[in-house]
Structures are given as structure tokens and as C-alpha cells.
N, C-alpha and C positions, 0 to 999 in steps of 0.2 A: 419510418420517420427519417427524413434526410439528415445529413451531418449538420447542415446549417440550422435546421429546426432544433436539433438537440442543443446546438451551441447557444441559440437564443434562450432556450429553457435554462441552460446552465448560467447564463448571465443574469437572467431574471431571478434565478434561485440564489444568487450570491447574497444580495441584500436581504432577501427573505429568509434564507437559511441561517445567516448570521444572527438575524433578529430572533429567530426561533431558538437558536442555541443559547442566546442570552436570556430570552424571556421564559423559556421552558426550564425553569430552575428546579433543582432537586426538591425544594420545599413544595413546589406546586405539582410535581409529578413523581412523588416518591414511590408510587405503586409500580412504575415501569422501570425497566433496567436503565442504568446509566453507564455508558462506555467512556471511560477516561482514556484519552489518547496523548501520548508523549511524542512530540515532534522534534526533529533535529534543529530547525531554525528557531531563533528566539521570537517570542510574541507571535507565534503562528496561530491563526484562527482555525476554528472548525472548518474543514474544507467544504466547499459547496457541494462536492460529490456526495458527502454524507447525507445532507438533507435532500438531495435529488434522488438518491437511492432509497433512503429510509426516512421519509418525512414525518412518520408517526411510529409510536410503539417503543421508541428508545430515545433517550436524551444523550447528547454528545458533549463532553468537556474536553478542552485542549490545553496542553501545557508545552511550551517550547524550552529547550535547554541550551540554545546558543551555539550550535555547531558552526565552526568558522569555514570549513571547506570539506569537500568529499575526498579526504585523504586519510590514510591510517593514523598519522600523527594527530590529526584533529579528532578522529574517532576516539583515540585513547584519552584525550582531554575531556571529551564530552561524556563518556560512559559513567564516570563517578556522579554525574548529575541526574542519572536516570532514577535511582532509588529515591532521592529527595522529591523529585517530581511525582513519582508514583504515590508516595505518602501524602503529598499535598492533594492529589486527586482523590485519594481515598477519604481524606478528611472532608472534602467537598461533597462526598456522597456517592462516588463511583462504585458500581457493583461489579465491574470487570475492568481490566487494564490492558491496553495494547501499546507496545513501543513501536510507534509508526515511523520507523526509519529502516529502509531495506539494507543499505550498505552499512549502516550503523550496527546492525545486528548479525549480518552474515560475514563481516570482514575478517573475523577470526575463526570461522568454521562452525560446523554443526554443534560441537560440544559447547562452544561459547554461547551460541544462540540459545541453546536449551538450558544452560546454566543461568544465563541472565533472566530467562523466563521464570525459572524456579526461584531465583533470588527476589524478583518482584512479587511473586505469589506469596513467598514466605514473609516478606516485610509488610505486605498489605493485608494478608489473609484473604485475598481476592483471586478468582481465576484470572490468569494472565496469558498473554500471547505477544507475538511480535509481527511486524510486517513481513519479515522473512518467512516466518511460519505460515503466514497467510498465502504467500505465493506458492510455497510447497503444497499446502492443502489445495489450492486452486489447480495446480498442475496434476495432483493426484485425482481430483474430481474430473479433470479433463481427460484422464487416461493417458497422460503424456509419458513417453518413454525416451524419445529422441527430440531434443529441443533446439530451436533457433533462439538466440538470446540477443535482444537489442537493449542497450543500456544508455544512460546519460554519462557514464563514468569514463575515467581514463583507462588505459590498458591494464594497469596493475589491479585496480579495483574490479574491473570486468573479469580479469583472470581469477580473482578471489571468489567472485560469484560463481564462476564455472566450477571451481573446486568444491564450493559449498553444495551446489546442486548434485554433483557427482557423489558426494557423501550420502545423499538421499536416494541414490540409485538411478538418477537420470543420466542419459548420455547427452553430451553437448555436440550438436552437429556443426554449429558455427556461432561465434559470439563476437560482437563488435560494439564499441561505445562511441558516444558523441564527443568524448574528451573533456567534459566539464569537470572542474574541481570546485570553483566558487559556485555559490547558490544564488542566482539572481532573484531579486524581489519579485514575488508573484508567480514563481515557478520558472521553468526552464524553456520549454518549447511546446507548441501546441499545433493542432490541426494538420494541414496538408504536409508540412515539412516533416513532421514526425511520422505521419502515415507513410510517406515515401521512403524515409529512412528505414522504418521497420519492415516494410515490404521488401526492400532491397536486401536487408539482412536475411530474411527468410529465403529469398531467391538463391542465396549463396550457400544455404544449408542443405546438403544432400539428404534426402529422405527424412527430413524433420516432420514430426507429426503434430507439433504444437509450437506456437510463437509465444515467448515471454518478453514483456517490456518491463524493465526494472529501473525504478527510481520514483520515490514518492513525489518528487517535484515535477514529473512529467504529467501533463494533463491528457489522460487517455480514455476517459469514460466514453466520450463520443466517437472514439476511433475503433472500439472493439468490434462492433457489428460490421462496419464497412471493411475492416481488415479480414474478419472471418468470411465475409462474402467473397472477397477478392482472392484469399489464399486457400479457402476450403479446409481450414484447420481451426481448432480452438485457439483463442488468444487469452492469455492470462497477464494481468498487469498489477503493479504494486498497490496503488491506492484503492481501486475498486475491489480487489480481492482481499486486501487487508481489512477493509470495512466489512465485507461479507463474512470473513473469518471472525472478526471482532463481535459483530452482532449475534452470530451463532453462539459464540462463547457466552454472550450475555443472555441467551435464551430465546432468540428469535430464529426463524427458519432460514433467513438470509435470502430467500428466493425473491428475485425481481425480474419478471419477464421483460425482454426488450433490450437487455444489456449483455448479450453474448451467451454462449452455450452453457458455461458453468453456472451463472446466475439464473438462467432460464430454468434449469432443472434441479437446482439446489434443494 
């Protein structure tokens, strides 16, 4: 399927996906798992990628916590809002929780990410994960060892991601960010511009065996297959692989053919 065809499906799925997320309430679908997702922006909807990848078998709930910018100071202010959001999702019927912010959960390192996950699990009594854990699991599933890293972030936050990944045993061949700090409405960047940027980052990474694209605000689902065909390596990205990780935690297989090597064989 071409990138443009996938883009049309994504646009069509936005309205339908959001309607399903509202209409498929816990009371109507109590027998199936319910993934509660905590997003950095305030009033963030269930992303269309969720319904595009997993249109049945799981219900998605979303809660935003009002992150103001992608900087350490803003992360510090937002983190105290995570547990109340998780408790709210649990009360609505969530059966698993994912903190869907990559930089929000990696910015203080591996121990912080794992401690936050444990705190959410303890507070809610539910299996819990984070977007940062999702990309780590995706990289492991891809067999990654030496990674090219393309991000939306400024140099400081990109550097913190590199340090976080190194704590999990990955070597960073090259990392570069787009320099964003504010989070524009509707995401950050899509389609050909992001594809070109990501491919350029990979081209500068000597002997990298995997490309990682990091930031939940980047719309990457339609870029994974074209990038893998162009670069001949697996591509892992924040939102698609956090969703994959989250639904697996909720009890699904996570496998969706046609969206890259990891999801193809999950």
C-alpha cells in the first residue's frame, strides 16, 4: 500500500476512530481489555493510530495532563499529575495503563521510568507501562544493538534519550533532533519532511542496525514501511510501538501485518 493510500486511511479513521473510542464504552464492552493512556498534552484524544492498528478487541481511554513544553522543567511540573490521571482512568474501567509520553518518562533515566511505572501499578492495582518502555521493547524485538536516533526534541532532551537507551544496553551511532520544545496542536510534523529527516539521520549513523524515531507527537505510522524499504533496517517509533506494547500488556498479541518488521512478527 502506498504512503498516500495509508494517509487517506488515517484521515478517514480519525473521525471513525474517535467515535469508536467514545461509543465503545466500558459498560458496553466490559469483557474486552481497556487500555487507559495518559498523554502529555491537555485534552488529548485517543490517537487515530490506535484505532487504525487495533480497531477491535480493545477499548482505548485517553487522559491529558497539560504538559506545557518538551523541556525538563515542564516535565518536572507535569509528573505529579500522572498518578491522579491513572487513578481516574482506573475508575473509568481501565484494565491496563500506559503513560504515553516518551520524553516525559525517559528524561530522568531508566530508574525513573521504571519507578514511575511501579508507582502507577501500585496506585491503580493494574499492569502498567510507559511509552519509553514501549520503544525499548520495540528495539529489543527488532534485535537492535546500534541505533540511529531521530527525535523531535532539542539537543538536551535528545541527549537524555541517548543516555536512557545506553542504560538498556543499546549503542547510539548518531542522534539528532528537530529542536522542538513547544507542542503544536495536532502533532508536530508528518509525511515527507519527517521521512527525509529520519533517513538523513540514519545516513549519518555509521553501521546502525535500527532507526528509532522518538516523540509521541510525530505522526510516523505511515512512514515505517517506506523507511524500512529505503534503509533496509527495522524502524521503531514512539506511538506505534507504545500502542503495540500497551495492547500486549492488556492481553492482545499486538501483531498487525503491514506496519513494519516488529508489528509484522510480534
